[in-house]
N, C-alpha and C positions, 0 to 999 in steps of 0.2 A: 488374625489367622483364621485359616478355615482348614476344616477336616477334608480329608480326600475321598473320592467315591472307591468304593469296593471294585479292586482291579478286575477286569472282565475276562472271563473265559480260563483263568489258570487258578489252581489251587495255592494256598498260602505257603506251602511246604517247598523245600527247595529238594529236589531229586539227588539220590546218591550218585555219585561220580561227578556232579555239576563243577566242583572246584578243580579237578582233575583236567577237565575239557577247558575250563578257564586258564590254567596254566599252560597247556598245549597251544592255545590260541594265544597267550602273552608271547612265548616263545615264536610263535608265527609272525607277531609283529615286532620282534626283536630282530629277525632274519629281513623282513620288509624294510626296515630303517637303515640297518646294517647296508643292504644293496642301495639303499638313497644315498647315504653320506658319502660312499666311498668315491665317487668322482670331487665332489667338495673338496675331501680331505686331500685329496692327490692333484688337487686345482693346480697348484704352481709346477710340479714336474710334469704333468701333462702338457701344460700349456708350453712350457720350455722343449719338450720332445718334439711335439706336433707343431710348435710355431704359430699358435693361436692367438688372436687379439682377444682383447677383454669382451668385444661384442661377439666374436666366435664362441668364446667360452661360455658366454651368457646363452647363446643359442644352443649349446651343447646341453646347458641346465635343462633348457624348455624344450629340449626334444623329449625328455623323459614324459613330459605331460602332454606330448600331442596327440595320442590315444588314449590317454589316462581315463578322462572324463567319457568318452564314447564308451569304452570298454565296461567302465563302471556301470553305467546304464543298461547296457545289453545285457551283463551278468546279472545285474539286479532283478531284471525280469526273469531271468532263468532259474533263479534262485527260488522264484515264487511257486515253481513245480519240481524242480531237481534237489535232492538231499544237497545239504550245505558240505555235507562230508566230503561227498566228491569232488564238488565243485573247487574246495579248498585244496583238495591234494592237486587238481590240474595246475590249479594258479602257482603252486610251490614248484611244481616241476618246471613249468615255464620261466619263473625266475631263475632258477638254477641254470637251465640250459643257455639262457641268455648271456650269462657270467663268461662261459668258457672260450669265446673266441679272442677274448681281450688278452688271454695269458701270452700269446705271440705278441710278433711285431703285427700293429695295427695302424690303419688309416684312420683319418678325421670321420670321414664317410662311414665306414665299419662300427667306429665307436657310437656315432650317432644312430646308426640303424639299430644295434643292438640295446640301446637306451630307449628307444622308442618302443622296441620289442619288451623289454622290461617293463616300462610305464604300462602298457595294455595290459601285462600280467598282474601289476600290482594296482592298478587302480581302483578293482573292486574290493581290494582287500580287506580294508577295515569296515566296509558296510557288511560285507559277507559274515565276517568274523562277529560282527555285533547282533547280526541277525542270528548267528549259531548260538549266541551266548543266550539270547532271549528264548530261546527253547528250554532252558535249563533254569531261567528264575523267573519268578513271577514280578510284576511290575513295580512294587514297592521294593524290591530287593535288587534292582538293575544297576543303580547308580554305581556300587562299589565294584561290581565285576567290570563294568564299563570303564571305570577308572583303571583297574587292573590291565584291562585290555588297552587302554591309552598309554599306560606306562611303559607297554613294549616298544614304544617308539623312542623314548628316552633311554631306556635301557639299551636298547639297539645300538644307540649312539655312544653310551657310556661302556658298553662292553667292547663294542666293536673298534672304535677309535684307538684305543692304545694297541691293540693288537694288529689292525691294519696299518697303523702308521709305524710299527715296528717292520713289518713285512716291506712297506714303501721304504723306510730309511735304510734297511739291510739288505734288500733284494731289490723289488721295484714294485711299482704300481700295477704293473701286469700280473704279478702273483697275487696282489691283493685280491683281484677280481676271481681269479681261480679258487683261493679260499672260499669265498662267499658261495660259490657255484657248489662247493663240495658241502659246506654246511647246509645249505638249502636242500641238497638232496637228503642229508641226514635227517631234517625235521619231516620229509614227505615220508620216509620209512617209518618213523616213529607216529605220524598221525594216521598212516594207512593200519598200523598194528593197533593203536590205541584209541582212535579217533571214533566218535559215536554221533547219532542224531540226536537231539535233545527231545524228551518226552513231553514237554509242556507245548500246547498250542499245536501238535503236529497232528492231532486227529483228525478225519474227516468230518468228524461231527461238530468241531468247532467252526471249521470253515464253511460247511453247510450252514450252519445256524447263524453267522454273523452277518451283519449288514455291510454290503459293500457300499464304498463313498466314491462318487466319480472322480477320475485322477485330477481333473482341472479345479475341483474344490480343494483337494488336499495340496496340491502345488501352489494355490493361491491363497492358502489360508496364512494370516498373518505370522504364525507361529513359524511355519516352513519359510517363508520368505525371510524372517528375521534370523532362522538358524543359518541360511545360506549366506545371509550379509555378515552376520558375526563371524562366521568360521572362515569366509573369504578373507578378512582382515588378518586371522589368526594365522591363516595358511601363508599369507603373503610373507609375514614374521618366519615362520618356519622353514619356507623354500630359500629364503634368503640364507638363514642358517645352515642349511644343507648344501648351498651351493657356493656362497661367497664368504662365510665366516672365516674359514682357516686362511685363504687368502688375504682378508685384510687383516689378521694376526700377524701374517708374514710380511706382506707389502706394506701395509699402513703403519704397523707398530713396530716392524724390524725383528720378529721372534724368527727363531730357525724353525724347519719343518718339524724337528723333534719337540722342541717346547710348545710349538702351535699345536701338536696331537693332544698336550695335556690341557692347555687352555680352551680347545675346541669342546670339551666335554663339560665345561662350567655351566653353561646355559641349559644343557640336559639335565644336569643334577638338580641345578634349581627348578626346572620344569617338572621334573618327576616329582619333588616334594610339593608343588602347587595341584599335580592332578591328583595326588593323593589326599590330599588335605580338601581338596573341592569334594572329591567322592565321599570322604567320611563326613564332612559338615552337610552336604546336601542328604544324605541319608539320615543323619540325626536330626536334622531339621523337619524331615519327612515323617520321622517317628515322634515328634513333638507337635505335629498338625499343623505346619506351615504348610501352603498352597505349593504346587510345583512352580507358580510362577515367582515366589521367592527362592524357594530352595533349590531351583534348577535356573530359570530365567534370570534373575537379578543376579545371582551367586556367578554364573558364568560370563556376564556382559560386562560387569563393572570392572574385573580385573584387566580388560581389554582397553578400556579407558584410561585407567591408571598407567597400565604399560606404554600407551602410546604417550603419555604426556612425560614419562621418563625418558624414552627414546628421543622426544623432541629436546630434550637437553644435551644431547650427546655433542653437537658440534661445538659447545661452549665449555666442555670440558676439555682438561688437558689431555694428551696423548700418554697412555699408560694405565696404570691401575684402576682409576676413575672412571675411565671411558670404557673399560673391561666390564666395571661393576654395574654401569649403566645400561649396558647392551645386553648382560646376562639377566638382570632383572626384568627390564622392560619388554624383552621377547619372551622370557620365560613366564611371564603372568598370561600369555595367550594360552596357556595350557587348558586353563579352566573350562573353556567353551567346548573344547572335544569331548568333556566327560557328561556333559549335560544335555548337548543336542540329541542324540540319538535316544535317549530314553524320553526326552520332550515328543519326539515325533512318533515313538512307540506308544504313547499315550492316546493318541487320537485316531492312529492308523489300523484298520483292521488287518488281522494277523496274514491272510492271504495277499496283501498289498503292500505290507511292510519291508519286504526284502528291497521291492522295487524304490520305494519311495525314500529309503535310507540311501540306496546306490545314487538316486538322480540328486539327492542333497549333495552326497559327496562329490559327484560329478560336476555340480555347479561350483561349489566352493572351491575346488581343485583347479578352477580355471586360472586362479591367482598364481599358482605355482609354475603355469606357462608364462605369465607375463611378469613376475617380479625378477627372475634373473636375466630377462632380456632387458628390463628396464635398468637394473643395476650395471649391466656391462654397457648399455649404450652410455650412460650417464658418466660412467668411470672413462671411457674412451674419450668422451667429449670434453672432460673437466681437463682445468688447467693443469693439475696433478692429481695422481690417483686418490691421494688423501682427502682432497677437495670432492671428489667424484663420490668416495664410500659417504662421506658426510651428507651429501645430497640425497644419494640413495636411501640411507636411514632415515632421513627426515622425511622423505616420501612415506617410507615405511610407517612412521610415527603417526602420519596424518591418516592413513588408510586404517591403521588399527584403532586409533581413537575415534574415528568416524564410524567405523562398524561397530564398535562396542556401544556407542551412543544410540544407533540405529535399533541394535538388537535389545537394548534396555526398554525401547519404545514398543517392541514389535513383540517379545515374547512372553504370550499369556497361553501356556498350555493347558492351564486347568479348566480354561472357558471353551477351549477348541472343540473338544468332543460333544459337548452340550449344545455348541452352535452347528455343527455338522450333521449330527444324527438325532438331535433332540432330546438327549438325556438329560436330565435334570442336573443343574449345576450343583456344586458341594454347598452346604448352608455354614454360615458362621460357626465357629466355635465359642469364640468370646463376643460378648457384646461390645 
């Protein structure tokens, strides 16, 4: 174990109001993932009403990510100069307005266009929110608030699925989109009234005194590359959960739409537990003198390897409870990487460049969100049976997840990156 260098440019204390902002941004991510899950949750009725093939539905899931990465990069550079408070407000309004066209009769083309617009608005969400939170917490205290922010994804599904599924079953999937639009506008009003810019790292003195690093060095650092690869595999599993999990429960395992709504939240409940545990264990390890290589890099990547191995057993399990358990546990373990990667990037990225770097990281790993739904749709359509197609798709997911975790384990060394990039001395061993 080694000690950590003193965090740069920020005081040790946490400013008053930091946890209020964290809670508001947690709700921001709740809305974000409720918006994402609705198409997957309503997948079967949407496909029936619009007469979609599995490949077309996979294309619909991928459409959300068409501008996702591009938008994330553009907005990432914007938040280097524009207050995150106003950027977050604009993003929430865009999400909300993109939902309302689906309330009435809608064509497949309109649905695709609205999902593309929604994806462009949601692409920068997590990176901008993380950048905003880091203006409220010094480096050694960022893992737990990052975990809480990441929890918004799980709770967005856990809270939204029963409510949205009730609307789908008792009214229609069209009204579910309208409900999300209203919720998004309510968050925007709350943020406009209560949202603030964090006082840490926001002064011109810090930015003027810090040493900038060429972007090519940051983007080719092994920890940045490792974060992108590891999270790519995790997001492959997440995007399949968003788009295809409910359809698998209905078409593959024979559950009703109402039953599938309850089953669909299980991976997110388990994933939420993993996220909180990762944040708590990571912060505890840092407090006890572990380097961020162990407390963040190893802690985030090993669960991906284990999760991929568990998913690989799925085709050999009988349909039913065991298959659901393997899918829930295997895919749920991927949540650990989301907690540790943004703080690792923040360790060695100058404040004035951090928003862009976290955004580029997000833009690159979410490419898997564009690929995964299309691959699954194509595999299902060309398989002998839908069940065989699902099993092949989940096996591909297992290989990608385990492989990305292994590469992450080899590449994630954040505690040495800052010393290498700008010449600061590395931390010295605490114990012989």
